[in-house]
N, C-alpha and C positions, 0 to 999 in steps of 0.2 A: 504494499500500499504506500503510495507516494504522496497522497493528499494530506494537507494539514486539517485536523478536525478541531473545531473550537465550539464548545457548548454555548448555546445562546445566552446563558447567564454569566459567562466569563467576560472579562474586560481585558482586551489586549491594546495597549496604548500605541499610538502612532510612533514609529521609530523602533519598535521592538522587532527583533529578527527571529523568525521561527524556521527551523529546518524541516525538510519534507518528512512526512510520516509521523510528525509529532501530534500528540493528542492532548488538548487542554480541557479538563473536565469542569464540572459545575462550580460556580462561584469563585473561580480563580481570578487573580489580577496579575497581569504581566506588564511591567512598567516599561516606559520609553528607555531606549538605549541599552536594554538587556538583550542578551543573545542566547538562544536555545538551539542546540544542535538537532540533528536528524534522529527520528524514531525515538523520541522521548515521550514519557507519559507524566503529566501533572495531575495528580488526584484532586479530589474535591477540596476547595478552600485553600489552595496554595497561593502564596504571595511571592512574586519575584520583583525585587527592588531595582531601580535604575542601575545600569552598569554591571549587573550580575552576569556572569558567564557560566553557561551550562553546556557541557559537551554532548556527544551523541550517545544514544542508548541509555540514558539516565532514566531511572524510575523514582519519582518523587511521590510519596504516598500522601494521604489526606492530612490537612492542617499543618503544613510545613511553611515557614517563612524564611526566605533567603534574602538577607539584607545586603546593602551595598558593601562591597569588600569581600564577598563570598565568591569563590570560584569552584565549580564542580567539574571535574574531568570526566572523560568517557566511562560509560558502563558502571556508574556509581548507583547504589541503592540507598535511598533515604527513607527510613521507616516512618510510620505515622506519628505525627506530632513531635518529631525531633526538632530541637531548637538551636538556632545559630544566633550569635550576638556580634556586634561590631564596635562596641564601646566597653571599656573595662569599668568605668565609674560613672554610670549615667545619672544625670539629674534632670528633672523635667524643666527646670528654670535655667539650665546652662546648655548652650549649643556646643556640641563637641563634634560636629561634622568634619572638622579638620583633623580629628584624632581617630577616625575610623581605622581599625586594624584589619589587615587582610587575613582571610582563612582560606586554605586550599584543601580540598578533598581530592586526593589523587586517584588515578584510574583504578576501577574495579573495586574500590572500597565499599563497605556496607556500614551504615549507621543505624543502630537499632531504634525501635519505637521509644519515644519519650527521652532519648538521650539529649544531653546538652553539650554543645561544643562552644567553649569560650573562645572569643576572637583572638587572632594573632597566632594561631597554631596551624600545623599541617598534619593531615591524616594521610598516612603513607599508602602506597599501592597495595590493593587487595587486603588492607587492614580490616579488622572486624571490631566494631564498637558495640558492646552489649547493650541490650534494652535498659533504659533508665540510667545509664552511666553519665557521669559528669567529667568531660575531658578538659583538663587544665594544663596540658603540656602536649608537645608533639607526640605523634604515634608513628612507630616505624613501619616500613613495608612489611606486610604479612603478619603483623602483630595483632593479638587479641587483647583488648583491655575491657575491664568490667569494674563497676562499683562507683562510689562517690567518696573521694575523687577516684577517677578511673585508674586502675593499676594493671600492670602486666599479668596476663593469665594464659600465656602460651603463644603459639604460632599456628597459622593456617596456610593452606596452599591456595593457589589461584582459584580453585573450585570450592574453597571454604572448608576443606577437610583438615582436621587437626594433624599437625606434623609432630611426629615422635622421633626425635633426633637420637642417633646411636652415639656411642662413645667418641666417634670421630667427627661428630657434629653434622652428620648426613641424614637426610630423610628422603622418602620417595612418596609421591602421590599417584596412585593408579589412575585416578580420573583425569588429572592434567597431564599425565605421562611425563612428569618433570622431576628432576632431582632438585633438592634444596640443601644449601650449605649454611649452617649457623656459624658465623665468624665475628668475634668481637661485638656480640650483642645485636648483630644484623643478619637478616636472612637474604641470601642470594639465590635466585632461581636459575636453573639450567635446563635447556630443552633436551638435554641428553637423556636417553632412555636408561632404565635401571640396568646395572651390570649383572 
């Protein structure tokens, strides 16, 4: 399907860019100067602020607000009612638009329902943020974090399977057909098949 679908109750401001195959559901608001890639789905009541960039293949579930400063790369999953911020110390009577901090969710990452992502951080490639977690620091590629504040809880493959590293720091995922190496607290993916 290459047509863009916009529900009649949704508002898409002039100047917003939508990629082919993208679907915008009930009561969404996509602001001017935002960019949404191809084959995305924005669930009910999603807000996309000006200058937000969303890659292709992104699934944004119901009741998510993406504020200025947020960048979502390709194939990211954002669970229902997860929250992004863009100011660390908001006050209703103080304008801090010049203090917006950038947040980047890298390719393939998943953010669970009701998770909170404090601004100024990066969520790594294929990382997994547990439902209800509060992210207060950067998350590494393939890392699993859970809790409040979110803490390290293991590693997952590109397909979201738990990685169990051997004594040499190696793991294999049969679904992604990739080897993974744990080195100095970071996971590196290799397309080589299991030996």
